[in-house]
N, C-alpha and C positions, 0 to 999 in steps of 0.2 A: 462637741469638737467635730469639725468636718475633715475631710481627708479625700486624697486624691489617689486612685490607684496606680500602681507601677507594676510592670510585668517583667519577669526574668525569665527567659526561655533558654534552654540548653539542650544538649543531647547527653544521656547518661550510658555510657558503655556498660553492657552487662557482662558479668563473669562468665568464663568458659572453661571446662576441663577442670584443672587443679587450680585455676586462677579465681581465688574466691576472696580476694583482698578488696580493698576499697575501690569503689566503681569510680572511673574517672568522669568527670563534667567537662562539657565543652560548649561554652557559651555561644549563643547565636546572635550575630550582629543584626541591627535593625535596618542597615542600609546595604550591606556587603554579602557576598555569596561566599558560603562556607563549602569548600571541597574537601571529600573524604577519599583517602587512597593511599598508596603506599609512595607517593612521590614525596621527596623531601619539603617541596614547595606547597604542598597541601596544607590548608588550614586545621585539618585531624590527620595527623600522619599515624599510619598503622606499620608496624614492625613487617618487612617483607619476609622474614624468616619465621615468623609465627603465622600470619595471614597471608600463605600463598595463592590462595584463590581471589584475592583481592587486586584489582588493576590499579595501574598507577595513579589514575584520575578516575575513579570508579563511580562515584555519585555526589550529587551536589544539594545543599539546602539552601534557600535564598527567601529573604521578605518579598512578599507579594506587595510591591509598591503601589500607592495610591487605593488602597483598600484598608483604610483604618476606620474603626467604627467611633461613633462620637464620644464613647467612653475611653477612647484611646486603646482600644484592642487591636493588636496587630495581627498579620497571619503569617505563616511560612509554607513553602512548598518544596517537595523533594522530587527528583528526576534522576533518572540514570544517565550517565554519560558514556553509552554505548561499551559498557563495560563487558568482558568476556563472559563472566558468569551471571550477570544481572543483579538487580536490586530487588527485594521483596519488600513490600509494605503489608504488615499484619499477614504474612504467610503468601500473598499474592504479588505475582510477578508485576513489576511497573512497567507500563507501555508508554505512559505520558505523565507529566507531571501531575502531583496529587498534592492538595492542601492537606496540611498536617493538623491532627487533633491531640491534645493532651492524651498520653498513654499508648500512642501509635508505636509500633515497633518497626524499625529499619533494619534489614538484614543484608549485609554485602554478600551476595553469592548464596548456594542453598545451605550450606553449612558454614558460613562465614560469620564475621563478628556481628553482633546485634546491638543496636541502639534504641533506646526509648526516649521519644520526645516529650519535654516536661515544660510545664509552664507554672511558675510559681508567682503569686501576685503578693504584694507588700504594701502596706498603708503608711504613707507619709503624712504627719499631721500638718495641718495648714496653720500659718502663723496667726495669733490672736489679732483681731483689729486694733489699732491704735486707740488709746483713749487718753483724755486731756487729764483726768483726775487720778491716773495710775501712772506711777513713777516706774518705768521698766528698768531693770537693772541692765547694765551694759553686758553683753555677752559676746564674746568673740567666736565668730562664725568660722568654722573648718570649711575650706574649700573642698568640694566633692571631688571624690578622686576621678581621673580621666578614664576615657574608655579603656586605652591600653593598661592603664594601671589596675581596672577591673578585671579584665580579663586575665592579666598576670597574676593577681590575687586568688581568682576561681579555678584557671587553669592547672591541671596537674603537668608537671614537668614531661616534656615529649621526649620521647626516645628516638632519636634520629640514627638511622643506621650509617656505618660507616661507609667513607666515599667509595672503597675499593671493595665493598661487600657484594657478592655475587649468589644468587640462588641456583638450584637446580631448574627451575622452570625458565630462568632467564636465558641458560644455556641450551635447554630442549623445550622451546615455547609449547610444542604438541602437548606437553604433559598437563599445561594449564587450561589450555584453550581448545584442546580436541574436541570436548563434548559440546562446544558452542559454534564450531565451524560452519555447520548446516545453516545456522541462522544469522552469524555475523560476518562471513567471509564469502557469501555466494559458493560454497563447496558443491552443493547439489548442481547449480548450472555449469559451473566447471568439470565437474566429473561427467555431465551430459554431453558437452562440447567434446572432450577427450574420447568419450566413447563413440562419437560420430565420426570422428576423425579417423579413429583406427578402422571403423566400418567402411568408411570411405575408401581408405587405403587398400582394404581387402577387395573392394567393388571396382577398384581400377581394373579396366578391359570389359567390364559389363555396364555399358552404358544406362541400361534400363534399371539397374539396381543402383548405380550411382545417383541417377537422377532422382530416385524416390527418396534415397536418404538425404541428399541436399535439400531437396523441397521440404521434406519433413523437419529438418532443422531450422530451415530459415523460415518457415510457419510458425515453429515453436518460439523461436525467438521474437518475432514480430508480435505472438500473442503474449509471452511474457512481458513484454514492454505494456500491452495494455493492462496485464492483470497487476503490476506493479503500480501502475498510474490510478488503478480503482481502489487498490489498497485494503481489499476485504478479502479474507480468508475462505477459500472455497476449495472443497476437495477435488484434487486433479482427476480422481476417476469419474466424478461427475462432469467435469468439464470436457475430459476426453471422451465420456460418452456421448455428449451432445455432438462432437465431430463425427464420431462413429455413426450416430443417429443419421445425420443428414447425408453422409457419404451412403449409406443403406437405401435412404430414400431416393437418392438419385440411380441407384441401381434396381430400383424396383418398379412395378407397374404404376406407382404414383407418380412418377414423372411423366409418363405418356398421359395420364388423366390431367395433369397441370397443363400441359402441352396443347392437348385437345381444347381445354376451357378458356385458356389465356391467348392461344395463337390462332385457333380456328374460329370459335364461338365469338369470341371478344376480338377487336381490332388490334391483335398483337403479331401477326404472322411478319416475322423479321425479312427484310428484304435479301435477295439472294444473288449472286452475280454481280456485274459492274454496271447495272442499269442505274442511272442517277435517280435519286429520291431527294423530293423538296425536303427543306430543313424541318418545317413544322410537322410534315408528315412522318418523317422518320423518328422526330421526338416523341409522337404519339405512339406509334409501333413499338419503340422502345419501352415506353412506359408501361404498356400493357404486357408486352410479350418478355419483357426482360426485369422491369422494376417490380410490377404488381407480383408476377408469377415467381420470381426467384425469392424475393423477401418474404412471400408469405410461405414458401417452401422452407426456408431456413429458420423461420419463426416458429415451425411445428415441434422442434425439440424443446425450445423455451416454454410453450403452453403445455407440453408433456412433463417437463419437470415441474410446473407449476401444479397440474394435477396431481402429481405422484406426491408432493409436498403436503397437498390436503388431506393424504391418506395416512400420514404417518403422525407420530407425537412428536412433541417438542424434546429435544433439542435436534432430532433429526428432520425434523419438519423445516427448520429454517435452514440447516446445514444443505439440504438436498433441493429444496424448493425455491419457488420465487415470492419473496415477502417485500422486497424493494428494489428501486431502480437498479443498484449496483448488482444485484442477482441477475437482472434480465440483461445487464450489458454484458457480463461475464459469459453467460451463457450463450446469448446471441453472438457474440465475437468468435466463441469456441464453434458454434455450429457453422459460422462463415470460414473457419479453418478448413473442416471437412469440404465445403463446398469447393473452397479454392484449389485444394489438392487434387481432387477428382476432375474438375474442370480442366486445369492446367496439364496434368499427367495424361488424362485419357481422352482430351479434345484437342487443345491447342498444340502441344509438342508433336503428336502423331501428324498433325496437318502440315506444320512446319517442315518436320523431317522428311515428309514426303515431296514437299515442294522445292526443297533444296537438294534432294538426293542426287539428282542430275549432276550436280558439281562435285559429287563425291561423298563417301560416307563421312570422312572427316569434317568437311564443310558442313554436313546436315546435322551432325552431333554438335557442333560449335553454334550453329544457329538454334538448336534446340536448348542449348545451355544458355544462352544470351537471352532467349524470351523467358526462361525458367525463373531465373534469379529476380529480374524486375517485377514480375507477374506475382511471385510469392511475398516479396518484401512490401511491394507496393499495396498488397491487401490491407495494410493497415490504415490506408487512406482509400480503400476500395470497398471489397465485401465486408471486411470487418468493421468499416466504419458505418456503413448502411445497416448492418444486421445489429450492431451494438447499438446504434443510435434507435433502432426499432424497439430494442430490448429494453432502453430506458423507459420508453412509454409502456411497456407489457408491466414492468415493474412499478410504474408510477400509477398504473391503473388498480394496482393491488392496494397501495396507500390510499388512493382516492376513488374508492369502488364507485361511489354514488356519480361520478362522471366517467365512468369507465369507458363508454362507447366512444365518446368526443374524444378521450384521450387516445384510446388505440387507432381511431381514425386518422387523427393529426399525425400520429408518428408513422402509420403505415403509408401514408399519402407523402408524406416528407421524404422518409427513406426512400420510395420508390420513386420519387421524383429526382434525387440526387444520384440515383443508379441510371436511370434513363438519360440524365443529362451528362453522364461520363461516358455512357456508350454512343451518344449522339456526337460529341464535341471531339471523339477520337478520331473521325475521320476528316476533321477540319484543320487542327493545328496541334502540334505539341504543347505549344503555350496555354492555349485553352484548357488542354487536356491537364496541365500541371495547375492551373488556376482552380480546375473542378475538384481535383484531388486535394489541394489544399483546403478549399471550401468544405469538402467532406470529412477529412480529419479535423478541422475547426468545431463542426457540429458534434463528432463524436466527443472530442475534449470538453467541449461546453457541457455536454450530458454527463460526463463523469464527474465534474467538477460541481455541477448541480446534484447529483446523485449523492455525491459524499457529503453536501451541505444537508440533503434530506433524510441521511441515513439514520436510521434508530439506533444503530451499533456505531455512530461516529467515534464514541470514545476508544473503541478498540481497533480503528482503522489505522494501519501502519503506514499509510501516505498521508495522514493528517496529523499535523504536530501543533498542538494548541494548548493554552493553560486552561486547565478545568475551574 
């Protein structure tokens, strides 16, 4: 006798507390998604009075369509629906969809209801081949039950809440979501914004303090955008340390050494005064005196982080050091933040203030503020773009160490070229400046997307959503 395998998959709710009765079974559909939550419209409805930590639409289990084995085996995957308390698979919090294996445990929240994914096979005998010499008795065949009938036969009766029922967490949402606000509702960025607003109110009347606070907030906001786009967790004290490292380099004798090499030994002496300079000559001077010099200086913290990582053991080695392109982008962009802040506050703003002081102190302060805002916000298409792009190549050289010098050379000269092009076209037209800025940001964005694709830790990337 031959047979054909058929599989029945379902979720079994495990007993909790004093509930040691029969374990409910929730069959899974081969074509439709099964939603778990407190919402009455979910396929698996959980009592909100019993499971208060469960969100209205907490998690989902759905079939992986188009991936059926020749034997007829199908696959299901589980994913969290941005719930307040998260979903755990075998004790590990879900950050992307995971394919289920028989025996996997799905927990809604840290101490919430727990389900077991089970798969049972049954054998259905195939009918014998017809024979001319055998008289088969007539058999009345019963129509197999439909899918709704099978679900109704195997599913336990669902306990639906009363329409007017209301829980304590519905009246006071902070009681159920307070622990997850820092991850789910941007509580930390909001709190930082409130803190800066209060400090800027306090600094009213003190232009220097006000400008420093505003510049720090705008630079942090621009960097946070790049950080979210990269999608890799990196300790903030490491990123802040890269910015401070660059700032200290600019205040140290290292800057004078760089100026001597790139602007006196090499043809990078920047033009002064109003004397006209031919565009090709200006581009060469900017390439050596601004591009090569400043990009190498901003890359020093990235190389320092890489060296520091080699001296540590895992996992601190990966958390602190540079082991992939995303690490280089994050650290290079952070280094650019320190460079931008010091360059803007210590060089450009004092120059503008002195140049417009003859029109009154109020006019000078307004001119300084009008320069500060676009320079700091624009760093995402300026210094952060060049340094982040070079950081991509530094991280790539770690992954492809055999071609290290070729990779570093291409990244260094490309980033320096974009930097020099920006400085050169600034004196021609704002339209060309906008085009170069857009081009620089496009280079950075392309590097980030490629870095996410190459990342060895792509499955943990919070900016990448894909099915495993």
